[in-house]
N, C-alpha and C positions, 0 to 999 in steps of 0.2 A: 581194181573194183571199187566203184563208188560206194561208200558207207551208206547204209539205210537209215542212218540217223546221224546227228553231229557229235563226234567223239568228245569225251570230256577230260580235260586235264586239271587235276586237282593239286594245288600247292598247300603242303602241310608243314608243320615245324612248330617249335615252341614260339613263345611271344617275343618279338623284337629281334628276330633273327634276319629280318630282311624280306619276309615273303611278299609283303605289299610292294615294296621296291622292285622286287624281281617281276611280279605281274605288270607292274606299270611299264617296265623296260620292254618285257615281251609284246605288250599291247601297244607301246609307243604312244600312250596317253595316260593320264592320271585316272586310273580306275578305282584304285583304293587310296585312303587317306594314309600318308607317311608320316610317323611322329617317333621320337626317341622315347615316348611314353609307352610302357608295356600295356600290351592288351588294347591297343587303338582299334584293331579289327576286332569286333565282338561278334560278329555273324558273317556267314559266307557271303562273299561279293562274286557276281558272275558278270562275265564279259565275253561276247562273241566276237572272235577275231578272225583274220585269214592268215595262215602261216604257209609260205611258200613251199610247195612239194608235199603239203598235207591237205590244204584246203581249209574250210571253215571248221573252228573249233570252239568249245565252251571253255573258258578259263576260269577257275575257281579260286578265290582267295578265302582262307579259313581262319577261324579263331586259333589262337595258340593252343597246342596240345597240353601245356602246363598251366592253363587257365587256372587261377585261385580265387576268382570271384564267387559271389553267391550263386551265379548262373552257370557255374562250371559244368555241372552234370547236363544240363540242357544244351549248352554249346558243344560240348564234346559229342553228345548224342547227334546233334545236327551235323557235325563234321564227319562223323562215322557213317551217316546216311549218304552224305555226298561221296564219301569214299567208295561206298558200295557201286555207285554208277561210273566210276572212273576208268577210263582206258588207260590212263597213264597217271601216276603219282610222282610229283616232284617234291621231294623231301628236303627242307632247307635247314641247314644247321650253322651255327656261328663258330668260326675258326678259334676264336677266343675262349669258347665254353662248349666244346663238343658234346652232344647229347642226342644219340641215335636210338634212344629208348622207344621200342615198337617198330623200328624201320624194317627188320627182318620179319615181322609178323603180317605184313601186307602181301597177300598172294596176287599180286598185280605187277604189271610192267611198272618199273619205277626208275628214277633217276635221283642220285645224290648230288645236292649242291652244298658245297662249303663256302659260305659267304664271308665277307669282311676280312679278306686275307691281308688287307693292307694294314690291319690293326695287329698283325703278329710279325715277329721277326723272322728272319730268313731261316733260321735253324728250325723253328717250329714249323713253318711251312714245308720244308723238305721232309720233316717227320710225318707230317700230315700226309703229304703225296705218296709217301712209302706205305702209309697205314692203310689208305683209302685210295688205291690206284684206279678204282672205277669212277671216282668223283670228278666233277667239273668244279674247279676253283674259280670264285669271282669275288670282285670287290665292287660293292653297290651294283652300278649299271654296266660295269666294264664285262666284257667277254660274254654279253648277252647272245652274240652270234654263235657262240659255241653252244649255248643252251638250246637255241632253236635247231641248230644242227643235230644236236642230240635227240630232240623231239622227232625230227624227221626220221632218224634211224631206228627209234625205239617204239613209237606209238604204233599199235596194231588195231585196225578196224575192220578187218575183213570178215565177212560172213556170208551166207548165202545170198544169192541174188532173189528179188521178188518172183522172178520167173524160172527158178530153179527146177530143173526136170520137167518143164513143160515145153512140148513139141509144137512148134509153130510152122504149119505147112505154107501158109499164104504170107507170112510175115506181115500181119496186119492186125492191130488191135483197136477196138472202138472203146474210148474212154466216156463214160456217161457222167456228167458232173452237175449235180444241181446248184443253182444260184439262189439261195433263199437267205433269210435272215441270219441263219447259222453259218453261212460261208463267210470267210474273212474278206474285207474289202480289198480289192485291188491285187489279190494273189490267190494262189492255190494252197491247199493244206499240203504238208510235208509228203505223205504217201502218194498223192497224185503227181507232185513234181518229182519224185523219185522214180516212179514207173515211166513217166515220159521220157525222163533223161535215160534210164535203162534201155528203152526202146530206141532212142537215138543213138546210143553206144553200140546196139547190136542190129542196126540197120533195120529195125522193125517200124513200120509205118503207123503212125498214130493218128486217129480220127477223134477229135474232141468235140462232143456234143452235150447239149442240155437234154433232159429226158424227153421234152416235147418236140425235139428234132429227130429223135431215133427212129421212129416209125417210117418217116419219109426217107431216110437215109437207107434203111433196111429194105424198102420197097424196090429199090434200085437193083436188087440181087446181085449185091456185091459179095466178093469173096473174103471172109475174114476168119480169124481163128478164134477170137475171143472177145466178149463184151465184159468190161470191168466198170463197175458203177459203186456209187457210194451206198453203204448198206442201207440207209434210210429210204432209198428209191427201188429196193429189190423188187417189192411187190408190183410197182408201176412198170419196170423195166421187163419183168418176167412176163407179164401179160402182153406186152408189145412183141417180145421174142417169140413167145409160143413155141418153145423147144426147137426152134430153127437153128440156134447158135448156142455154143456154151456161154454161161453167164457166171461170173463170180464178182467178188467185191474187194477193194483194197484192203480191208480189214481181214478177209480170209487169206489173201496172199500173204499178209504178214503173219498171220497164224502159223501158216507153212513155213515161212523164212525163219522165224525167231522161236518158235515153239513147238510142242508136240501135237501136231494137228489131230491126230487120231484120238489123243486123250480129250482134246477139247471138243471134238465131235461127239465121243462116247458120253460126255457129261450131259449132253441133251436128252439122253434117254430117261433121265430121272425127272424131267420137267413136269410131267403130268402125274407123277407119284409124291410130289412135295406137299406137305401138310399145309393148311390154310394159314397158319401162323409161322409159316417159315421164316427165316432170318437170312437176307441177302445182301451181299456186298457188291456194289457197282464201282469198279476200280478203273481209274484213268491213270495215265502216266505223264500227264501234263495239266496245267491249269489255264483256263481262258474264260473270257466272259460267256455268260449264258443267255439263251434267248428262249423264246416260246417254242422253238423248234430243235432245241438242243437234244442231241441223242442220249446223252447219259442221264441228264436230269428229268427229261420229259418222255421221250419215245421208248426208251428200255424199260422204265418203270410202267409205262401204260401196257406194253406187251406182257410183262410178268403179272401185273394185276389181273388182265384179261385172261391170262393162261392158267394162273393159280387161284389167286383171291385177293380181295380188296383188303384183306386182314393181314397180309405179309408186311414184315418190317424191312425197310430198304436203308442201308447206310451207304454213304457217298465217301469215297476217298480219292485224292488225286495227288499228283507229284510222285516223289520217290519214296513216299512214307507208306510202305505196306504194312497193314496193322499187325501189332504183336499177338493181338487176341483172335487172329484170323480162325482159330479152331471152333468159334462159336457159330460159324455160318454154316447153313445149308447148301448154299450155292455162291459162287463167286463168278460174276460177269465181268471180263476184262476187256479194255480197249484194244485196238489193233497194235499198240505199243511202239508207235513210231518214234517215241523220245527215249526208249531204253533199248539196251541191247540184248542180245539173244541169251546171254548168261544170266541176266537178271530176270528175263521172262522164264526161262527154264527152271530157275530157282523158285519162282513163285508157284509154278505148275507142280514142282516136286513136293514143296511144302504142302500144298492143298491135297495132292494125292496121297501123299504119306498119311494123312488123316482122314481119308476117305470123304474129302470135300470135293464134289464135281465143280470144274472150273471150265467155263467156255468163254467164247469172246463176242463182241458185239455182231460182227458180220455174220457169224454162224447162227446166233439167235435170231437175227432178222430173216434169214434164209429158212431157218426151220419154221417160224411163224408165217412166212409166206408159202410154205409148202414146196420149196424148191431145194431143200438142203442136198439131195441127191445130185441134182443138177449142178449146184454151185461148188461141189467138191469133186465132180467127176474127172476134171482135168488132172487131178492130183495122183489118180490111180492108187488109192489107198488099199485097195484089196491085194495089192502084189505083195 
């Protein structure tokens, strides 16, 4: 199965155990600075690479777990946030000074790498191999192929597909993709690419159109199963379709794939009961440049103020940093979550619902505002 996001491999361990050397060997280029000086890597370093048999992955190098600088707390906190989104943890320890403190506490797929075996005698090496039979033993950049092989065997990225449970009789989907100032130059955004690839893998015909091309295409009376559009053009697309076909958005497909769709839909019931001074969080799982047409910074706030009041307070957060003080919010509006996995998204939903905080997502909010929510979720048969 093609993963719905790029899996994350996080390399952790104490300072100067060889984490940076290992990531450079796996990436086959100098990603991190390598030095004998303890604490050279002070913040996480990210590199996207392709691993044969796995595909694209994000490699993270992190600050040492035994950081003793003035910024220790902040750096360890950043490392822990990266660990939260890890699909695989590579824990590196020094054969000369074994320290596996915390290794067993990570409830993740993990690999144990014992480095610098060239610096211990044969007797000590035999002892270590008996003590840690699951470990991979390396010396600087030697045996990196064993590490890559272990990654292929260990990393798990399977989750529901974007079209999970959706019956397609005609095997034909229309993708409606606006090309405006918010669209990245020369490429599609991740969920658009993922859905097109999923269609290719399942012999589903994809027709890719801009919003102003849709009406002419539909007037030909073609047989299609579903129209999937960007959330921001729901209103425009729904008027063209006029109930002739099922319509949903990439964001709503992701809501069903990675979260509790019913819970995200139910949250919309409180929209018209929120107080005029409501405190709302808009949460994105990635960072990007903003434009005057940006969904999170411009379009979602506009909907919320039109629907509730100009007096509401809106906070914006992005990346992997879900706020610790989330309990103060009256509503959370989350992105489609293409950059995080289902475990993280469901964890956020559980945190919110545990404290009776309604949480919904961008696509559902757009559909609700456009008056087509029922049509946009019809394909998921939530009443079953």
